[in-house]
C-alpha positions as CSV (number, residue, x, y, z in Angstrom):
1,M,39.4,27.6,4.2
2,F,38.1,30.2,3.2
3,N,35.9,32.0,5.5
4,I,33.0,33.7,4.6
5,K,34.2,36.9,2.4
6,Q,36.0,34.8,0.5
7,L,33.5,31.9,0.0
8,A,30.8,34.5,-1.2
9,T,32.8,36.1,-3.6
10,H,33.8,33.3,-4.5
11,L,30.8,31.8,-5.5
12,Y,29.6,34.9,-7.3
13,R,33.2,34.9,-9.2
14,Q,31.1,31.4,-10.5
15,Y,27.6,32.8,-11.0
16,E,29.5,35.5,-13.3
17,L,31.2,33.3,-15.7
18,I,28.5,30.9,-15.5
19,T,26.4,33.4,-16.8
20,C,28.6,35.5,-19.1
21,I,27.8,38.2,-17.6
22,N,31.4,39.4,-17.1
23,M,31.2,40.5,-20.4
24,L,29.0,42.6,-20.0
25,E,29.2,47.4,-18.8
26,P,28.1,47.8,-14.8
27,W,25.0,49.0,-15.6
28,E,23.9,45.6,-17.5
29,R,24.9,43.9,-14.9
30,K,23.1,45.5,-12.2
31,L,19.9,45.1,-14.8
32,I,20.4,41.9,-14.7
33,N,20.7,41.3,-11.2
34,G,18.0,43.1,-10.7
35,F,15.9,40.7,-12.5
36,F,17.8,37.8,-11.7
37,L,16.9,38.7,-7.7
38,V,13.0,39.7,-8.3
39,V,12.9,36.2,-10.6
40,L,13.6,34.8,-7.7
41,A,11.9,37.1,-4.8
42,L,8.2,36.0,-7.0
43,V,9.7,32.2,-6.7
44,F,10.7,32.7,-3.6
45,F,7.0,34.5,-2.0
46,S,4.8,31.5,-4.4
47,S,6.4,28.9,-3.5
48,C,5.6,29.8,1.2
49,W,2.4,31.2,-0.6
50,Y,0.7,28.0,-2.5
51,L,2.5,25.6,-2.3
52,P,1.5,24.6,1.8
53,N,-2.0,23.8,0.4
54,Y,-0.7,21.9,-2.7
55,M,1.0,19.7,-0.5
56,Q,-2.6,18.9,2.1
57,T,-4.6,18.8,-1.4
58,L,-1.4,15.7,-2.1
59,M,-1.6,14.3,0.9
60,E,-5.3,13.9,1.6
61,F,-5.3,12.5,-1.6
62,I,-2.8,10.6,-2.2
63,S,-3.6,8.9,1.8
64,P,-7.4,10.1,2.0
65,L,-7.6,7.7,6.0
66,A,-5.1,10.3,7.8
67,W,-7.5,13.3,6.7
68,S,-11.1,11.4,7.4
69,S,-11.8,13.7,10.1
70,Q,-13.2,16.1,7.0
71,S,-16.7,14.5,5.5
72,G,-17.4,13.8,2.5
73,N,-13.5,13.1,2.2
74,A,-13.6,12.1,-1.3
75,A,-15.8,14.9,-2.1
76,Y,-13.8,17.5,-0.8
77,V,-10.6,16.6,-2.4
78,A,-13.1,16.6,-5.6
79,Q,-13.4,19.8,-4.5
80,K,-10.3,21.3,-3.7
81,M,-8.9,19.4,-6.9
82,G,-11.3,21.1,-9.4
83,T,-12.7,18.6,-10.5
84,S,-16.0,17.7,-8.6
């Protein structure tokens, strides 16, 4: 069985082989890894920030009876969807 350190090393080696960054110089590897981390952080942040609102609007659009506590449900969903 792998322990945590061996598993992390194995996964990082696989990442290097798949992305072909194992043939780059160390400073280039750090630059590429930093870029990937920034992109991953931005995707994670935007998912946590925007996705709940989109999911709520989608659920209101799909099952309007469950959200019937709001007045003018059809108008509210249309406003949230951006189509007035």
